[in-house]
C-alpha positions as CSV (number, residue, x, y, z in Angstrom):
1,X,-0.8,-11.1,22.8
2,X,-2.4,-9.0,25.5
3,X,-2.8,-10.1,29.1
4,X,-6.4,-11.1,28.5
5,X,-5.4,-13.8,26.0
6,X,-6.7,-12.0,22.9
7,X,-4.4,-11.3,20.0
8,X,-3.4,-7.8,19.2
9,X,-3.3,-6.8,15.5
10,X,-0.3,-4.8,14.7
11,X,0.5,-2.4,11.9
12,X,2.7,-5.0,10.4
13,X,-0.2,-7.5,10.4
14,X,-2.5,-5.2,8.5
15,X,0.3,-4.3,6.1
16,X,1.0,-8.0,5.4
17,X,-2.7,-8.6,4.7
18,X,-2.7,-5.7,2.2
19,X,0.4,-7.1,0.5
20,X,-1.2,-10.5,0.2
21,X,-4.4,-8.9,-1.3
22,X,-2.3,-6.8,-3.8
23,X,-0.4,-10.0,-4.8
24,X,-3.7,-11.7,-5.6
25,X,-4.2,-8.9,-8.1
26,X,-0.8,-9.4,-9.6
27,X,0.9,-6.5,-7.8
28,X,4.1,-7.2,-6.1
29,X,4.8,-5.0,-3.1
30,X,7.2,-4.9,-0.2
31,X,6.4,-4.3,3.5
32,X,8.6,-2.3,5.8
33,X,8.0,-2.0,9.6
34,X,9.3,0.2,12.3
35,X,8.4,2.7,15.0
36,X,4.8,1.4,15.3
37,X,4.0,2.1,11.6
38,X,4.2,-0.2,8.6
39,X,4.6,0.8,5.0
40,X,3.7,-1.1,1.9
41,X,5.8,0.1,-1.0
42,X,3.9,-0.6,-4.2
43,X,5.3,1.6,-7.0
44,X,7.0,4.9,-7.7
45,X,4.9,7.5,-5.9
46,X,2.7,4.8,-4.2
47,X,3.5,4.0,-0.6
48,X,0.6,2.9,1.7
49,X,0.9,3.8,5.4
50,X,-0.6,1.2,7.7
51,X,-1.4,2.1,11.3
52,X,-4.1,1.1,13.8
53,X,-7.3,0.9,11.9
54,X,-6.6,2.3,8.5
55,X,-4.5,2.4,5.3
56,X,-3.7,5.7,3.7
57,X,-1.9,6.7,0.5
58,X,-1.2,9.8,-1.6
59,X,-3.6,10.2,-4.6
60,X,-2.5,13.5,-6.0
61,X,-1.7,17.1,-5.5
62,X,-4.0,20.0,-4.7
63,X,-2.3,22.9,-6.5
64,X,-4.7,25.5,-5.0
65,X,-3.8,24.5,-1.4
66,X,-0.2,23.5,-2.3
67,X,-0.4,20.1,-0.5
68,X,-0.9,16.4,-1.3
69,X,-4.3,14.7,-1.4
70,X,-4.7,11.4,0.4
71,X,-7.2,8.6,0.4
72,X,-7.8,6.2,3.2
73,X,-9.5,2.9,3.8
74,X,-10.4,0.9,6.9
75,X,-7.8,-1.7,7.7
76,X,-10.5,-4.3,8.3
77,X,-11.3,-4.4,4.6
78,X,-7.9,-5.2,2.9
79,X,-9.6,-6.7,-0.2
80,X,-11.4,-3.5,-1.1
81,X,-8.4,-1.3,-0.1
82,X,-6.2,-3.4,-2.4
83,X,-8.8,-2.8,-5.3
84,X,-8.6,0.9,-4.7
85,X,-4.9,0.9,-4.5
86,X,-4.7,-1.1,-7.7
87,X,-6.5,1.7,-9.6
88,X,-3.9,4.1,-8.4
89,X,-1.1,1.6,-9.3
90,X,-2.4,1.4,-12.9
91,X,-2.4,5.3,-13.2
92,X,1.1,5.6,-11.9
93,X,2.5,2.8,-14.1
94,X,1.3,4.8,-17.1
95,X,3.2,7.9,-15.8
96,X,6.2,5.8,-14.6
97,X,6.5,2.6,-16.7
98,X,9.1,0.0,-15.8
99,X,12.5,0.8,-17.1
100,X,14.4,-1.6,-19.4
101,X,16.6,-2.5,-16.5
102,X,13.6,-3.7,-14.4
103,X,11.6,-5.3,-17.2
104,X,11.1,-8.9,-16.3
105,X,12.5,-8.3,-12.8
106,X,10.6,-9.1,-9.6
107,X,9.2,-5.6,-9.4
108,X,7.5,-5.9,-12.8
109,X,4.7,-8.5,-12.5
110,X,3.5,-8.1,-16.1
């Protein structure tokens, strides 16, 4: 809470909201918080950074520029952000399917 009586939304708050929206789509994720930044760990190669007013995540690699490509979405719209992240999740699960050790475990919602 701030001194004026209004609530202050933290990085952890927006990360938790995203986790809830992903869960509604059948995607189990973990939230990690520290140093003013929260992370939502979704799948191999898919971590969403949550800070201030946005979410951002890596979507690929720019071979010409030799650097990662990122997408971002306003934190005020966790529902649509979760939909976009879910598309990336499906792509990455095809590249990195669950191992036999994790099949049926908490990290494999299917």
